[in-house]
C-alpha positions in Angstrom: -55.5 -5.9 34.9 -54.3 -3.2 36.3 -54.6 -4.0 39.5 -53.0 -6.9 38.6 -50.0 -5.6 37.8 -49.8 -2.9 40.3 -50.3 -5.7 43.1 -47.6 -7.7 41.4 -44.8 -4.1 41.4 -44.6 -4.8 37.9 -43.9 -1.7 36.2 -46.3 -0.9 33.1 -47.4 2.1 31.2 -51.9 2.8 31.3 -53.7 3.9 28.6 -57.2 5.1 28.8 -58.4 5.0 25.5 -61.7 6.9 26.6 -59.0 10.1 27.9 -58.4 11.3 24.4 -57.7 10.6 20.9 -54.1 10.1 20.9 -54.7 6.9 22.8 -57.6 5.7 20.8 -55.8 6.6 17.9 -52.7 4.6 18.8 -54.9 1.6 20.2 -56.8 1.3 16.8 -53.9 1.3 15.1 -53.0 -2.1 16.7 -56.3 -3.3 16.9 -56.5 -2.5 12.8 -52.9 -4.4 11.9 -51.8 -6.8 14.4 -52.5 -10.4 13.9 -53.1 -10.8 17.5 -56.8 -9.1 17.2 -58.2 -11.0 14.2 -60.3 -13.4 15.8 -61.8 -10.6 18.0 -62.2 -8.6 14.5 -64.0 -11.7 13.4 -66.3 -11.9 16.1 -67.1 -7.9 16.7 -65.3 -7.9 20.0 -63.2 -4.3 20.4 -60.3 -6.2 21.6 -60.1 -4.8 25.6 -57.9 -4.8 27.8 -55.5 -5.9 26.1 -51.7 -6.2 27.6 -49.1 -4.5 24.7 -45.5 -5.7 25.2 -42.4 -3.6 23.0 -44.4 -1.2 20.8 -46.7 -4.7 19.5 -43.8 -7.2 19.8 -46.5 -9.5 21.2 -50.2 -8.8 23.0 -52.3 -10.5 25.3 -56.1 -10.5 26.3 -55.3 -12.1 29.8 -52.4 -11.9 32.1 -50.4 -14.8 32.5 -50.2 -17.2 35.5 -47.1 -16.4 36.7 -46.2 -12.8 36.8 -43.0 -13.3 38.7 -41.2 -13.8 35.1 -42.4 -10.0 34.3 -41.1 -8.2 37.6 -38.0 -6.1 36.6 -35.6 -7.4 34.2 -39.1 -7.7 32.3 -39.3 -5.2 28.9 -42.0 -2.2 29.4 -44.9 -3.2 29.6 -48.2 -0.8 27.9 -51.7 -1.9 28.9 -54.8 -0.8 27.5 -58.3 -0.4 28.6 -61.5 1.9 29.2 -62.5 3.1 32.6 -65.8 0.2 31.6 
C-alpha cells in the first residue's frame, strides 16, 4: 500500500506499529472500537495493512481501484502497516 500511494503521488502519513507503543496503541484503538474491524476480529485476523482516513472517518483494507480520486484535494490518509 505504501509503495502504491507514493508512486501515485498521494500525500499520507505512514505509521509502523512495530516502531513503538504510541503507533501500536493508536492502531489498537481503531481495531478495538471501529465497526469496520468487526469481521476481521471475528476471523481472528489483525487487520493490517489498512488505510485510516480523517482520523477514523473511513477505514480501508485495500486500495481503491482509482487512486486519482485521492490526489491533491483528497483528505489526509494514514497508512498503518508493519515491516512484515
